A tleap script that builds the chain and sets N, CA, C and O, in Angstrom:
source leaprc.protein.ff14SB
mol = sequence {
  NMET VAL ARG PHE ILE ASP ASP HIE ARG ASP
  VAL TYR GLY VAL GLU LEU ILE CYS ALA ALA
  VAL PRO ILE ALA PRO SER THR TYR PHE LEU
  HIE LYS ALA GLN ALA ALA ASP PRO THR GLN
  ARG SER ALA ARG ALA GLN ARG ASP ASP ARG
  LEU ARG VAL GLU ILE GLN ARG VAL TRP ASP
  ALA THR ALA ARG GLY ARG SER GLY ALA SER
  CYS GLY VAL THR GLY PHE ALA TRP ARG ALA
  ALA ARG CYS ALA CASP
}
set mol.1.N position { -48.209 -153.363 -136.359 }
set mol.1.CA position { -48.191 -154.523 -135.427 }
set mol.1.C position { -49.503 -155.315 -135.691 }
set mol.1.O position { -49.450 -156.543 -135.760 }
set mol.2.N position { -50.627 -154.678 -135.835 }
set mol.2.CA position { -51.749 -155.396 -136.028 }
set mol.2.C position { -51.810 -156.168 -137.333 }
set mol.2.O position { -52.286 -157.302 -137.377 }
set mol.3.N position { -51.333 -155.555 -138.372 }
set mol.3.CA position { -51.199 -156.166 -139.651 }
set mol.3.C position { -50.367 -157.445 -139.543 }
set mol.3.O position { -50.736 -158.490 -140.080 }
set mol.4.N position { -49.225 -157.341 -138.832 }
set mol.4.CA position { -48.282 -158.417 -138.725 }
set mol.4.C position { -48.997 -159.629 -137.979 }
set mol.4.O position { -48.845 -160.788 -138.364 }
set mol.5.N position { -49.748 -159.301 -136.943 }
set mol.5.CA position { -50.565 -160.332 -136.255 }
set mol.5.C position { -51.568 -160.875 -137.120 }
set mol.5.O position { -51.709 -162.098 -137.138 }
set mol.6.N position { -52.362 -160.065 -137.918 }
set mol.6.CA position { -53.303 -160.647 -138.827 }
set mol.6.C position { -52.665 -161.584 -139.870 }
set mol.6.O position { -53.238 -162.612 -140.229 }
set mol.7.N position { -51.417 -161.190 -140.366 }
set mol.7.CA position { -50.783 -161.952 -141.418 }
set mol.7.C position { -50.320 -163.392 -140.854 }
set mol.7.O position { -50.187 -164.339 -141.630 }
set mol.8.N position { -50.096 -163.506 -139.565 }
set mol.8.CA position { -49.493 -164.760 -138.910 }
set mol.8.C position { -50.341 -165.354 -137.943 }
set mol.8.O position { -49.875 -166.286 -137.288 }
set mol.9.N position { -51.625 -164.941 -137.715 }
set mol.9.CA position { -52.430 -165.539 -136.681 }
set mol.9.C position { -52.939 -166.916 -136.968 }
set mol.9.O position { -53.129 -167.729 -136.064 }
set mol.10.N position { -53.158 -167.173 -138.217 }
set mol.10.CA position { -53.619 -168.564 -138.596 }
set mol.10.C position { -52.515 -169.642 -138.216 }
set mol.10.O position { -52.820 -170.769 -137.827 }
set mol.11.N position { -51.291 -169.230 -138.352 }
set mol.11.CA position { -50.252 -170.199 -137.989 }
set mol.11.C position { -49.956 -170.330 -136.589 }
set mol.11.O position { -49.824 -171.424 -136.040 }
set mol.12.N position { -49.840 -169.122 -135.956 }
set mol.12.CA position { -49.256 -169.112 -134.605 }
set mol.12.C position { -50.358 -168.743 -133.501 }
set mol.12.O position { -50.210 -169.064 -132.322 }
set mol.13.N position { -51.385 -168.100 -133.940 }
set mol.13.CA position { -52.449 -167.726 -132.913 }
set mol.13.C position { -52.030 -166.366 -132.357 }
set mol.13.O position { -50.855 -166.017 -132.243 }
set mol.14.N position { -53.115 -165.611 -132.015 }
set mol.14.CA position { -52.838 -164.220 -131.493 }
set mol.14.C position { -52.083 -164.190 -130.115 }
set mol.14.O position { -51.137 -163.428 -129.919 }
set mol.15.N position { -52.527 -165.004 -129.245 }
set mol.15.CA position { -51.839 -165.004 -127.946 }
set mol.15.C position { -50.347 -165.333 -128.065 }
set mol.15.O position { -49.562 -164.655 -127.403 }
set mol.16.N position { -49.911 -166.268 -128.813 }
set mol.16.CA position { -48.527 -166.638 -128.982 }
set mol.16.C position { -47.728 -165.568 -129.538 }
set mol.16.O position { -46.614 -165.315 -129.078 }
set mol.17.N position { -48.277 -164.872 -130.582 }
set mol.17.CA position { -47.534 -163.778 -131.203 }
set mol.17.C position { -47.453 -162.633 -130.329 }
set mol.17.O position { -46.434 -161.942 -130.328 }
set mol.18.N position { -48.482 -162.360 -129.551 }
set mol.18.CA position { -48.448 -161.198 -128.542 }
set mol.18.C position { -47.495 -161.457 -127.504 }
set mol.18.O position { -46.894 -160.519 -126.979 }
set mol.19.N position { -47.290 -162.722 -127.139 }
set mol.19.CA position { -46.312 -163.013 -126.099 }
set mol.19.C position { -44.854 -162.756 -126.604 }
set mol.19.O position { -43.937 -162.545 -125.811 }
set mol.20.N position { -44.689 -162.782 -127.919 }
set mol.20.CA position { -43.420 -162.562 -128.483 }
set mol.20.C position { -43.136 -161.114 -128.849 }
set mol.20.O position { -41.977 -160.700 -128.877 }
set mol.21.N position { -44.192 -160.326 -129.133 }
set mol.21.CA position { -44.009 -158.887 -129.513 }
set mol.21.C position { -44.614 -158.040 -128.446 }
set mol.21.O position { -45.345 -158.553 -127.599 }
set mol.22.N position { -44.341 -156.759 -128.447 }
set mol.22.CA position { -44.722 -155.912 -127.298 }
set mol.22.C position { -46.210 -155.394 -127.438 }
set mol.22.O position { -46.418 -154.184 -127.523 }
set mol.23.N position { -47.162 -156.237 -127.461 }
set mol.23.CA position { -48.516 -155.784 -127.579 }
set mol.23.C position { -49.361 -156.810 -126.801 }
set mol.23.O position { -49.134 -158.013 -126.936 }
set mol.24.N position { -50.309 -156.363 -126.006 }
set mol.24.CA position { -51.197 -157.239 -125.212 }
set mol.24.C position { -52.375 -157.790 -126.139 }
set mol.24.O position { -52.887 -157.024 -126.956 }
set mol.25.N position { -52.781 -159.022 -126.030 }
set mol.25.CA position { -53.850 -159.476 -126.877 }
set mol.25.C position { -55.184 -158.637 -126.718 }
set mol.25.O position { -55.944 -158.512 -127.678 }
set mol.26.N position { -55.424 -158.124 -125.616 }
set mol.26.CA position { -56.556 -157.171 -125.457 }
set mol.26.C position { -56.443 -155.907 -126.335 }
set mol.26.O position { -57.434 -155.414 -126.874 }
set mol.27.N position { -55.262 -155.425 -126.453 }
set mol.27.CA position { -54.937 -154.252 -127.375 }
set mol.27.C position { -55.321 -154.585 -128.734 }
set mol.27.O position { -56.036 -153.851 -129.416 }
set mol.28.N position { -54.806 -155.784 -129.156 }
set mol.28.CA position { -55.015 -156.100 -130.575 }
set mol.28.C position { -56.633 -156.369 -130.833 }
set mol.28.O position { -57.187 -155.963 -131.855 }
set mol.29.N position { -57.275 -157.048 -129.865 }
set mol.29.CA position { -58.707 -157.236 -130.007 }
set mol.29.C position { -59.518 -155.964 -130.044 }
set mol.29.O position { -60.475 -155.805 -130.802 }
set mol.30.N position { -59.074 -155.048 -129.163 }
set mol.30.CA position { -59.751 -153.705 -129.086 }
set mol.30.C position { -59.545 -152.962 -130.403 }
set mol.30.O position { -60.492 -152.349 -130.896 }
set mol.31.N position { -58.464 -152.985 -130.939 }
set mol.31.CA position { -58.127 -152.328 -132.258 }
set mol.31.C position { -58.906 -152.925 -133.350 }
set mol.31.O position { -59.421 -152.178 -134.181 }
set mol.32.N position { -59.045 -154.227 -133.431 }
set mol.32.CA position { -59.853 -154.913 -134.464 }
set mol.32.C position { -61.336 -154.543 -134.244 }
set mol.32.O position { -62.033 -154.251 -135.216 }
set mol.33.N position { -61.799 -154.546 -133.077 }
set mol.33.CA position { -63.362 -154.162 -132.832 }
set mol.33.C position { -63.510 -152.701 -133.188 }
set mol.33.O position { -64.546 -152.378 -133.771 }
set mol.34.N position { -62.645 -151.815 -132.924 }
set mol.34.CA position { -62.797 -150.452 -133.275 }
set mol.34.C position { -62.674 -150.236 -134.803 }
set mol.34.O position { -63.312 -149.333 -135.343 }
set mol.35.N position { -61.915 -151.002 -135.456 }
set mol.35.CA position { -61.816 -150.951 -136.960 }
set mol.35.C position { -63.001 -151.385 -137.546 }
set mol.35.O position { -63.426 -150.841 -138.566 }
set mol.36.N position { -63.663 -152.445 -136.927 }
set mol.36.CA position { -64.953 -152.986 -137.592 }
set mol.36.C position { -66.042 -152.054 -137.312 }
set mol.36.O position { -66.914 -151.908 -138.169 }
set mol.37.N position { -66.096 -151.370 -136.152 }
set mol.37.CA position { -67.200 -150.474 -135.794 }
set mol.37.C position { -66.597 -149.076 -135.190 }
set mol.37.O position { -66.425 -148.983 -133.975 }
set mol.38.N position { -66.307 -148.080 -135.998 }
set mol.38.CA position { -65.677 -146.891 -135.676 }
set mol.38.C position { -66.404 -146.135 -134.520 }
set mol.38.O position { -65.810 -145.320 -133.815 }
set mol.39.N position { -67.693 -146.441 -134.369 }
set mol.39.CA position { -68.432 -145.813 -133.207 }
set mol.39.C position { -67.969 -146.203 -131.940 }
set mol.39.O position { -68.302 -145.562 -130.943 }
set mol.40.N position { -67.149 -147.304 -131.863 }
set mol.40.CA position { -66.576 -147.747 -130.486 }
set mol.40.C position { -65.337 -146.833 -130.119 }
set mol.40.O position { -64.860 -146.822 -128.985 }
set mol.41.N position { -64.889 -146.124 -131.085 }
set mol.41.CA position { -63.630 -145.286 -130.844 }
set mol.41.C position { -64.068 -144.056 -129.928 }
set mol.41.O position { -65.219 -143.620 -129.902 }
set mol.42.N position { -63.091 -143.592 -129.240 }
set mol.42.CA position { -63.368 -142.399 -128.429 }
set mol.42.C position { -63.898 -141.215 -129.166 }
set mol.42.O position { -63.688 -141.094 -130.373 }
set mol.43.N position { -64.627 -140.274 -128.435 }
set mol.43.CA position { -65.120 -139.173 -129.143 }
set mol.43.C position { -63.984 -138.354 -129.781 }
set mol.43.O position { -64.152 -137.897 -130.912 }
set mol.44.N position { -62.914 -138.161 -129.157 }
set mol.44.CA position { -61.779 -137.413 -129.759 }
set mol.44.C position { -61.389 -138.088 -131.069 }
set mol.44.O position { -61.286 -137.462 -132.124 }
set mol.45.N position { -61.173 -139.438 -130.946 }
set mol.45.CA position { -60.691 -140.108 -132.179 }
set mol.45.C position { -61.687 -139.944 -133.366 }
set mol.45.O position { -61.289 -139.738 -134.512 }
set mol.46.N position { -62.966 -140.042 -133.040 }
set mol.46.CA position { -64.010 -139.797 -134.091 }
set mol.46.C position { -63.966 -138.365 -134.662 }
set mol.46.O position { -64.114 -138.158 -135.867 }
set mol.47.N position { -63.771 -137.442 -133.816 }
set mol.47.CA position { -63.587 -136.043 -134.160 }
set mol.47.C position { -62.323 -135.802 -135.017 }
set mol.47.O position { -62.316 -135.030 -135.976 }
set mol.48.N position { -61.318 -136.475 -134.629 }
set mol.48.CA position { -59.975 -136.428 -135.410 }
set mol.48.C position { -60.180 -136.955 -136.819 }
set mol.48.O position { -59.650 -136.426 -137.796 }
set mol.49.N position { -60.997 -138.053 -136.886 }
set mol.49.CA position { -61.290 -138.625 -138.257 }
set mol.49.C position { -61.993 -137.665 -139.166 }
set mol.49.O position { -61.681 -137.557 -140.352 }
set mol.50.N position { -63.012 -136.919 -138.560 }
set mol.50.CA position { -63.699 -135.877 -139.378 }
set mol.50.C position { -62.895 -134.783 -139.672 }
set mol.50.O position { -63.055 -134.258 -140.773 }
set mol.51.N position { -61.966 -134.281 -138.823 }
set mol.51.CA position { -61.171 -133.204 -139.053 }
set mol.51.C position { -60.050 -133.610 -140.090 }
set mol.51.O position { -59.649 -132.819 -140.944 }
set mol.52.N position { -59.607 -134.807 -139.966 }
set mol.52.CA position { -58.611 -135.327 -141.032 }
set mol.52.C position { -59.171 -135.109 -142.406 }
set mol.52.O position { -58.442 -134.618 -143.268 }
set mol.53.N position { -60.408 -135.435 -142.675 }
set mol.53.CA position { -61.005 -135.288 -143.998 }
set mol.53.C position { -61.019 -133.753 -144.332 }
set mol.53.O position { -60.656 -133.353 -145.438 }
set mol.54.N position { -61.426 -132.952 -143.395 }
set mol.54.CA position { -61.578 -131.550 -143.742 }
set mol.54.C position { -60.240 -130.912 -143.992 }
set mol.54.O position { -60.162 -130.017 -144.834 }
set mol.55.N position { -59.147 -131.321 -143.298 }
set mol.55.CA position { -57.879 -130.869 -143.412 }
set mol.55.C position { -57.358 -131.207 -144.786 }
set mol.55.O position { -56.760 -130.361 -145.450 }
set mol.56.N position { -57.586 -132.487 -145.240 }
set mol.56.CA position { -57.146 -132.969 -146.505 }
set mol.56.C position { -57.704 -132.138 -147.579 }
set mol.56.O position { -56.988 -131.699 -148.479 }
set mol.57.N position { -59.087 -131.889 -147.499 }
set mol.57.CA position { -59.791 -130.988 -148.432 }
set mol.57.C position { -59.221 -129.680 -148.593 }
set mol.57.O position { -59.107 -129.206 -149.723 }
set mol.58.N position { -58.812 -128.985 -147.463 }
set mol.58.CA position { -58.263 -127.723 -147.550 }
set mol.58.C position { -56.857 -127.833 -148.089 }
set mol.58.O position { -56.408 -126.934 -148.801 }
set mol.59.N position { -56.130 -128.925 -147.770 }
set mol.59.CA position { -54.724 -129.029 -148.256 }
set mol.59.C position { -54.763 -129.139 -149.755 }
set mol.59.O position { -53.956 -128.548 -150.472 }
set mol.60.N position { -55.742 -129.924 -150.214 }
set mol.60.CA position { -55.892 -130.044 -151.685 }
set mol.60.C position { -56.283 -128.795 -152.467 }
set mol.60.O position { -55.869 -128.507 -153.590 }
set mol.61.N position { -57.130 -128.097 -151.727 }
set mol.61.CA position { -57.699 -126.749 -152.278 }
set mol.61.C position { -56.572 -125.737 -152.349 }
set mol.61.O position { -56.670 -124.801 -153.144 }
set mol.62.N position { -55.465 -125.868 -151.540 }
set mol.62.CA position { -54.484 -124.820 -151.478 }
set mol.62.C position { -53.247 -125.190 -152.158 }
set mol.62.O position { -52.149 -124.801 -151.760 }
set mol.63.N position { -53.419 -125.992 -153.252 }
set mol.63.CA position { -52.234 -126.323 -154.248 }
set mol.63.C position { -51.283 -127.113 -153.489 }
set mol.63.O position { -50.095 -127.013 -153.797 }
set mol.64.N position { -51.651 -127.932 -152.482 }
set mol.64.CA position { -50.733 -128.846 -151.833 }
set mol.64.C position { -49.373 -128.260 -151.298 }
set mol.64.O position { -48.280 -128.683 -151.673 }
set mol.65.N position { -49.535 -127.311 -150.442 }
set mol.65.CA position { -48.287 -126.794 -149.885 }
set mol.65.C position { -47.870 -125.506 -150.237 }
set mol.65.O position { -46.953 -124.977 -149.610 }
set mol.66.N position { -48.490 -124.874 -151.262 }
set mol.66.CA position { -48.162 -123.508 -151.475 }
set mol.66.C position { -48.548 -122.620 -150.227 }
set mol.66.O position { -49.473 -122.934 -149.479 }
set mol.67.N position { -47.802 -121.530 -150.062 }
set mol.67.CA position { -48.178 -120.797 -148.813 }
set mol.67.C position { -49.661 -120.298 -148.935 }
set mol.67.O position { -50.189 -119.975 -149.999 }
set mol.68.N position { -50.247 -120.278 -147.731 }
set mol.68.CA position { -51.675 -119.888 -147.665 }
set mol.68.C position { -51.919 -118.597 -148.236 }
set mol.68.O position { -52.938 -118.428 -148.906 }
set mol.69.N position { -51.029 -117.584 -148.033 }
set mol.69.CA position { -51.280 -116.263 -148.508 }
set mol.69.C position { -51.328 -116.262 -150.066 }
set mol.69.O position { -52.109 -115.508 -150.648 }
set mol.70.N position { -50.508 -117.093 -150.737 }
set mol.70.CA position { -50.458 -117.037 -152.209 }
set mol.70.C position { -51.623 -117.745 -152.723 }
set mol.70.O position { -51.869 -117.585 -153.919 }
set mol.71.N position { -52.415 -118.530 -152.005 }
set mol.71.CA position { -53.596 -119.219 -152.408 }
set mol.71.C position { -54.838 -118.503 -151.988 }
set mol.71.O position { -55.945 -118.923 -152.325 }
set mol.72.N position { -54.671 -117.373 -151.220 }
set mol.72.CA position { -55.776 -116.705 -150.727 }
set mol.72.C position { -56.458 -117.238 -149.584 }
set mol.72.O position { -57.585 -116.839 -149.287 }
set mol.73.N position { -55.822 -118.154 -148.891 }
set mol.73.CA position { -56.351 -118.928 -147.722 }
set mol.73.C position { -55.681 -118.267 -146.540 }
set mol.73.O position { -54.476 -118.016 -146.579 }
set mol.74.N position { -56.431 -117.976 -145.486 }
set mol.74.CA position { -55.912 -117.380 -144.202 }
set mol.74.C position { -56.485 -118.115 -143.049 }
set mol.74.O position { -57.371 -118.956 -143.203 }
set mol.75.N position { -55.996 -117.810 -141.916 }
set mol.75.CA position { -56.536 -118.202 -140.663 }
set mol.75.C position { -56.410 -119.694 -140.408 }
set mol.75.O position { -55.428 -120.320 -140.807 }
set mol.76.N position { -57.391 -120.249 -139.752 }
set mol.76.CA position { -57.454 -121.583 -139.451 }
set mol.76.C position { -57.234 -122.632 -140.574 }
set mol.76.O position { -56.550 -123.643 -140.413 }
set mol.77.N position { -57.859 -122.313 -141.702 }
set mol.77.CA position { -57.744 -123.160 -142.831 }
set mol.77.C position { -56.379 -123.293 -143.323 }
set mol.77.O position { -55.949 -124.391 -143.677 }
set mol.78.N position { -55.668 -122.221 -143.365 }
set mol.78.CA position { -54.190 -122.266 -143.735 }
set mol.78.C position { -53.363 -122.997 -142.739 }
set mol.78.O position { -52.464 -123.738 -143.137 }
set mol.79.N position { -53.608 -122.838 -141.442 }
set mol.79.CA position { -52.792 -123.458 -140.404 }
set mol.79.C position { -53.227 -124.964 -140.449 }
set mol.79.O position { -52.348 -125.798 -140.234 }
set mol.80.N position { -54.482 -125.378 -140.705 }
set mol.80.CA position { -54.854 -126.743 -140.705 }
set mol.80.C position { -54.197 -127.422 -141.908 }
set mol.80.O position { -53.762 -128.568 -141.787 }
set mol.81.N position { -54.108 -126.747 -143.081 }
set mol.81.CA position { -53.617 -127.374 -144.267 }
set mol.81.C position { -52.136 -127.560 -144.041 }
set mol.81.O position { -51.605 -128.581 -144.480 }
set mol.82.N position { -51.400 -126.626 -143.368 }
set mol.82.CA position { -49.943 -126.704 -143.212 }
set mol.82.C position { -49.594 -127.833 -142.246 }
set mol.82.O position { -48.493 -128.377 -142.335 }
set mol.83.N position { -50.465 -128.198 -141.348 }
set mol.83.CA position { -50.176 -129.133 -140.382 }
set mol.83.C position { -50.609 -130.565 -140.825 }
set mol.83.O position { -50.468 -131.513 -140.053 }
set mol.84.N position { -51.127 -130.710 -142.043 }
set mol.84.CA position { -51.547 -132.022 -142.497 }
set mol.84.C position { -50.445 -132.982 -142.745 }
set mol.84.O position { -50.718 -134.181 -142.787 }
set mol.85.N position { -49.223 -132.573 -142.914 }
set mol.85.CA position { -48.047 -133.508 -142.995 }
set mol.85.C position { -47.965 -134.180 -141.715 }
set mol.85.O position { -47.080 -135.011 -141.510 }
savepdb mol mol.pdb
quit
């Protein structure tokens, strides 16, 4: 939705687009501010970003989807890698 607004804001303006689609202008501007400065995101969202990188690393290290046992990975690392989809 944000990308759509970005693509058309020069022609129609943010407020007019937001009146036609189900998003408040304040939500759009908040998303843009958080994208420009990730420290404005919630602590949980920042933690999720860090975990997403670690999960991807484990996923790549476990041959992208082979079972954890066959890769020698067990416990949390295996569960995290399996949940990356």
